[in-house]
C-alpha positions as CSV (number, residue, x, y, z in Angstrom):
1,M,67.3,73.3,9.0
2,T,69.2,76.4,8.3
3,T,72.8,76.8,9.3
4,T,74.6,80.1,9.9
5,R,78.0,80.3,8.4
6,M,80.6,81.4,11.0
7,P,83.2,83.9,9.8
8,S,86.7,82.5,9.3
9,L,89.5,83.5,11.7
10,H,91.0,85.7,8.9
11,Q,87.7,87.5,8.3
12,G,87.2,88.1,12.0
13,F,90.7,89.4,12.3
14,A,90.3,91.7,9.3
15,L,87.0,93.0,10.8
16,A,88.7,93.6,14.2
17,L,91.5,95.5,12.5
18,I,89.1,97.7,10.6
19,S,87.0,98.3,13.7
20,A,90.1,99.2,15.7
21,A,91.4,101.6,13.0
22,A,88.0,103.3,12.8
23,F,87.8,103.6,16.6
24,G,91.4,104.7,16.9
25,T,91.1,107.5,14.5
26,A,87.7,108.7,15.7
27,G,89.1,111.0,18.5
28,A,91.6,112.7,16.3
29,F,89.1,113.0,13.4
30,G,86.4,114.4,15.7
31,K,88.9,116.8,17.3
32,S,89.9,118.1,13.8
33,L,86.2,118.6,12.9
34,L,85.6,120.5,16.1
35,D,88.7,122.7,15.4
36,T,87.2,123.6,12.0
37,G,84.0,124.8,13.6
38,W,81.8,121.7,13.6
39,S,79.6,121.2,16.7
40,P,79.9,118.0,18.6
41,V,76.4,117.0,17.6
42,A,77.1,117.6,13.9
43,A,80.3,115.5,14.1
44,V,78.5,112.7,15.8
45,A,75.5,112.9,13.4
46,V,77.8,112.5,10.4
47,R,79.8,109.7,12.1
48,V,76.6,107.8,12.9
49,A,75.1,108.4,9.5
50,I,78.3,107.0,7.8
51,G,78.3,104.0,10.1
52,S,74.6,103.4,9.5
53,L,75.1,103.4,5.7
54,V,78.1,101.1,6.0
55,L,76.1,98.6,8.2
56,L,72.8,98.9,6.3
57,V,73.4,96.0,3.9
58,P,74.9,93.6,6.5
59,T,72.1,94.4,8.9
60,M,69.4,93.7,6.2
61,M,71.0,90.4,5.5
62,V,71.2,89.4,9.2
63,M,67.7,90.6,10.0
64,R,66.1,88.7,7.1
65,G,63.2,86.8,8.6
66,K,63.9,88.1,12.2
67,W,62.2,91.5,12.2
68,H,60.0,90.3,15.0
69,T,63.0,90.4,17.4
70,L,63.3,94.1,16.7
71,R,59.6,94.7,17.5
72,R,60.1,92.9,20.9
73,G,63.5,94.5,21.7
74,W,63.0,98.1,20.5
75,P,63.4,99.6,24.0
76,S,66.9,98.1,24.2
77,V,67.7,99.4,20.7
78,V,66.5,102.9,21.6
79,I,68.5,102.9,24.9
80,F,71.6,101.6,23.1
81,G,71.3,104.2,20.4
82,V,70.6,107.2,22.7
83,F,73.0,106.4,25.5
84,G,75.5,103.9,24.1
85,V,76.0,105.7,20.8
86,G,74.7,109.3,21.1
87,V,75.5,110.3,24.7
88,A,78.9,108.6,24.7
89,Q,80.0,110.3,21.5
90,V,78.5,113.7,22.0
91,A,79.8,113.9,25.5
92,F,83.3,112.7,24.4
93,Y,83.4,115.4,21.6
94,Q,82.3,118.0,24.1
95,A,85.0,116.9,26.4
96,V,87.8,117.2,23.8
97,Q,86.8,120.9,23.4
98,Y,88.2,121.5,26.9
99,I,90.7,118.7,27.6
100,P,93.2,116.6,25.5
101,V,91.8,113.7,23.6
102,G,93.9,111.2,25.6
103,V,92.5,112.5,28.9
104,A,89.0,112.5,27.5
105,L,89.4,108.8,26.5
106,M,90.7,107.9,29.9
107,L,87.7,109.6,31.5
108,E,85.3,107.9,29.1
109,Y,86.8,104.5,29.9
110,L,86.0,104.9,33.5
111,G,82.6,103.7,32.2
112,I,84.0,100.2,32.6
113,L,84.2,100.8,36.4
114,L,80.6,101.9,36.2
115,V,79.7,98.6,34.6
116,V,81.5,96.8,37.5
117,M,79.5,98.8,40.0
118,W,76.2,98.2,38.1
119,L,76.8,94.5,38.1
120,W,77.6,94.6,41.8
121,L,74.7,96.8,42.9
122,R,72.0,95.6,40.5
123,H,72.9,91.9,40.1
124,G,74.9,91.2,43.2
125,Q,78.0,90.2,41.3
126,R,80.7,91.2,43.7
127,P,83.9,92.2,41.9
128,R,86.9,90.0,42.5
129,T,90.0,91.2,44.3
130,L,91.9,91.6,41.0
131,T,89.1,93.7,39.6
132,V,89.1,96.0,42.6
133,I,92.9,96.4,42.4
134,G,92.6,97.2,38.7
135,A,89.9,99.8,39.4
136,V,92.0,101.5,42.1
137,L,95.0,101.5,39.8
138,A,92.9,103.0,36.9
139,V,91.6,105.8,39.1
140,A,95.1,106.5,40.5
141,G,96.5,106.6,37.0
142,L,93.8,109.0,35.9
143,A,94.5,111.2,38.9
144,L,98.2,111.3,37.9
145,V,97.3,112.1,34.2
146,L,94.9,114.8,35.3
147,D,97.6,116.1,37.7
148,V,94.9,116.6,40.3
149,F,97.6,117.0,43.0
150,G,99.8,119.4,40.9
151,V,99.7,123.1,40.4
152,G,98.2,122.8,36.9
153,S,94.5,123.7,36.5
154,I,92.0,121.1,35.5
155,N,89.2,122.2,33.2
156,M,86.3,120.8,35.2
157,V,83.9,121.3,32.3
158,G,85.9,118.9,30.2
159,V,86.2,116.5,33.1
160,L,82.4,116.5,33.6
161,W,81.8,115.9,29.9
162,G,84.3,113.0,30.0
163,L,82.5,111.5,33.0
164,F,79.2,111.9,31.2
165,A,80.8,110.0,28.3
166,A,81.7,107.3,30.8
167,T,78.0,106.8,31.6
168,G,77.3,106.5,27.9
169,L,80.0,103.9,27.5
170,A,78.7,102.0,30.5
171,A,75.2,102.0,28.9
172,Y,76.8,100.7,25.7
173,F,78.4,97.7,27.5
174,I,75.4,97.0,29.7
175,V,72.8,97.1,27.0
176,S,74.9,95.2,24.5
177,G,75.6,92.5,27.2
178,D,71.9,92.0,27.8
179,D,70.9,88.8,26.1
180,S,67.3,88.8,27.2
181,H,66.2,89.6,23.7
182,D,67.2,87.8,20.5
């Protein structure tokens, strides 16, 4: 019988910090690339390539003897890659060409509300009252940040790209939460 070694609390915490730092700097890093003339697709391609190289060895170690699961679950992998990684990032980088990074992130994270709606409509998991209250507050906060009731102008192109990024983020969470494949 083989046993899998669980990472220690310290290792998990270190990985969480590294992940948070990488994620937290992605918007500013991407925006600076765009400001120097990079296209959103090129910025995402480089980011995905670097991430793929960093994860290549750990992936090979984890998949050793389990390649059959990839053959069975390839549609989920493709959907996750195209929507959860590609669409979410390209749409986000497109959005930051028109609106501030913080606003683009807020729009993208409306994807969490899309997940709640997906679970309700597709799987009948009605959201709890606290979830509904949180969703209403999130949308109200976004309306305030976007100043939709003020005299300022909203760049709708950036908002639409941000909402498209939200669909990518929703796909990311939905596909990664699907445990029907190993």
